[in-house]
Each structure stands twice: as structure tokens, then as C-alpha cells.
C-alpha positions, 0 to 999 in steps of 0.5 A: 200761740201767741208771742208772750206764750211762745216767749215763755215757752222758750224760757221755760226750755232753756231753763229746763236745759240749764237745770240738766248741765252741771253748774259752770266750773273750772277743772283745775281742783277736780280729781276722781276715786276710783271704785274697784269692785263695782266698776265705776269713779267718783267725780270729786272736787278739793274746795268744797272736799265733795262728791259731784257726781258718780259714773259706771261701765267702766270694766275691771278696775282692779288695778286702774290709773289715771292721767289728764289732759293738758287742760285737765278736763279729761281723765284717762282711765287705764283699767285691768281688763285692757278698758281705755276710758276717756272721761270728761270731768266737766260734762260728768260723763264717759266721753268715749270707752275702747278695750284695746287689750286683754289684760293692761296694767297703766299708762302715761300720756305724752308731753304735749298731750297728744298721746295715750301709751297703754302697757299690756300684759296680754298681749304682752307690749305698748299700743298708743293712741290719739288722745282725742279720738282714742284711735291707734296710732302705734302697736309695740309687741314687746320681746317673745319668751324663749319658748315662744308662748307669748311676749313679756309683760309690760310694767312701769309706762311712764311719760318722759321730756320730748314726746317719748315712753319709757317702760320695762318688760318683766319678763326678758328683763329689758327697759325700751325708750319710745321716741315719738319727737319726729312723728308717728312712727317711734325710734326705739332704743332698747336696754337689756340688762336692766335687771332680773324682773323689773315691776315698776319704776320711778322717774324723778321730777326733771325727768332725767332718771328712770330707775327701775325696782327688781322683783327678782333680784337685790338692787334697781337699774338707773337710765340718765336719759340725757345720756342713755348711751350709757345704758344701765347703772346698778344702784342699791345692790343690797337692797331687797326682800331683807334677811328674813325672807319675809312674804311680799303681801303687795308689791310697793308702788315706785311711782309712790318713792318720793324725792324730797329736795336732796334725799329719796325715799323708797319702799323696801320690798318685803321689809318693815322699813323705808330706804332713804338715799342720796338724790345725787350719788344715789347711795343708800344714807338711812333705813326707817323702821315703820309699821309694816311693808311699805307700799306707797311713800310719798311726800307732802309737796313742800318735802317736810313730811313723808307719808307711808301706808302699808300693805296687809295686814298692817293696813289700817295703819299710816305713818308720818315721817320728819324728812329732815330727821327720819323720825316717825311724828305720828301713827294714824288709824284712819280705818281698814285697808288704806289703798291710796293717798293723794295730796292736793297740788299745794299740799293743803290736804290729804285725802286717802282712801279706805277700802274696807270702811268704804269711804274716803277721807280728807286730812289737813296733812300739817295739823294731821287732823281728819277734816272730812269722810265721803262715802265710796264703794270699795275705794282704791286710787285718787287722782287729781288733775293737777298731775297733767303737769307732772312729768311721769304721773 
């Protein structure tokens, strides 16, 4: 083959290889949408409000959650089947997947981005992995039940400053703090009396207070991580399911609580109300009647609005609350089964999943107008890579 022909062949191969690669781009506006019924996810971008790719083979995503690497390139997906999947958002592929337990309920990434902690129902406990390789770093079994049949289920795994993780044990009413600041053998601090059946938790934005919601009794348990030696403080002692004892169709997600300035907005279990607390005293200051049992209560990043979605049978609605006046300023009906909401980092867009409408919608949260609809198969969680730089998400 002569030289011109060789050069032409090389150029053709190079162009073919480039055509097969995603275009060069940053990762700051990327995110993922969980398609819970099919074990798949979509990679999305907020600038053009579009879908970039769809990946399959992620297992049981019926209660999936996601965290991101500090460079915002990789998403770590926690599946209900114990799967931990590392997804390359730029190359749009699964980088690695392991099945590390029989039943998992979320996880967290450490402050320095080097460790991934996974909370497990079966076997009860927490496993910690190297974020690059997904090799096992530590295995911390939870407290065994009194009859010895199994270990307690773990809930509310959250990263806290100082290369630490905190989580609660649903069946044994405890909270544990794992400290990896001195290496990969954690120091463990146990708080034995967090309250009856802690089911999820909130970490305040600066990472100081861990607040566990209690399913088994009225009230919440709070730990000051600046002063863990002070133990557990009980707050909102009369908070709970309400005098009518309404059935709980879907547990609220406490990670969807919102701190807006000097106020904290909390979904009330089994009530058609959003509770308001003073963020300094942790005393209840108001209760806002809403359209159903709230699931996520989320502030727009400027804290001027609070958006609320609901459990069945009111999950076709979303309400918007003015954070200053506590008045409902809009009741929207995006479609059947709104499961999750996610603001872009600076709050110019709100993305929400409409599971039974098989679509994701993008809204302008200032004008309260729908901007776009994107098809998705039974979508649930929406997660943007900007979460990489927030503590406790």
C-alpha cells in the first residue's frame, strides 16, 4: 500500500474511533435518573435538559440511591439487591459492579472521596469499600438481635466531616459513628439510646447535627457531632403519626428535610402536615396543612420556596410553600406517582420523576412552569453530580 493510501486509512480509523466516543465535555451538569422497574439508569445533562445515554444491568433499583466522586465523573449506585455499581458518566458505561450483600438500603462517600460505605439489611451492618477499586476495606457487623437470629438492619448511612460515617440500627435503637480519620481501621462510637426504631436521618448542611427520625415513637433523636460526648438529645417529643393514627403508605425520607435559613421543614409521619422547627432551638414553631402525607420536603437552593411531594393516594400532586409566610402558593399536578424531586445546584431548574407517567419533567421553579418532558421507564430517584460537594447527601 502506498503512503497516501496508508495515511487515508489511518485517518479513517481515527475518525471512526472518535465517532464511537462521547464528545468531550465536563461533568458538572450531569446527573442520573433511576429507572427502578428495569434495573437501568439514564445519564442526563441539565444545560440542554436532555438524555445522553441509558445503561442497563444494575440489578434491583427499587430503593436505589446515588453518590458521586469528588471530580463528579463517577456515580456510585446502591441497589436494593446489595449491588454497588460504579458508573462512568463521561464514558457512559459501567466501570465496575459488585454484589456485596443480600439487601441494602443506601450508602455514602467519605469527605475525601476515598471510601464508600454501604448500609445493609441483610446481613445487618456496614461494609466500606475503596472508591477507586471497590475492594473491601472494612466490614462492621451490626448488633445481633436478642434471639440471635440475625443482626439489626442499618439505616440512614451518612458521611460527616473528618472522614467519618454515621448511621442507625433500626432493630436495636442505636446510632454508630465510624471514624476513619486515622486509617482504614475505624474507631467506633456507639449511642445506645437514639430512640425506638430509627428509620432515616438528616444531617444539617454544615455537618454538625445528626437527627434520626423515629418510627416506633413520637419524637426524634439528635446528636451534636461537635460534642458527641453529650450523647443523644430528644427533640419534638410530641411529633408523630397524629391523633388520627393514619396509615403510613410511604415513609418520609428524612434526607429530604430542608434547612432554610433559621427554619427546618420536616415531613410529619402519618399526618397531612409539614412541621416547622427553629433551627437553633429545635422547637416546633408551626405546622402547615398540606394535600397528603409528605415524602420529600425540599427547599429551593435560595431557600425562598419549599417543594413537597406526597405518598399514595395523593402522589400526583406537588405543593409549593413560601418559606417566609408558610402559605401554599401553588398546587401542581405533574402526573401520576411523583416519586422524587431534584434541584440543579443553583436552583434554576427542578427535575421531578413521574413514575406512572413514564417521564421526567423539568420545571422552572421561579415561574412555576414546566419546561420539558423526557421519556423514562418507571423513573424514581434523580441525582445531579453537584451532590459531590455537599455533606450528608
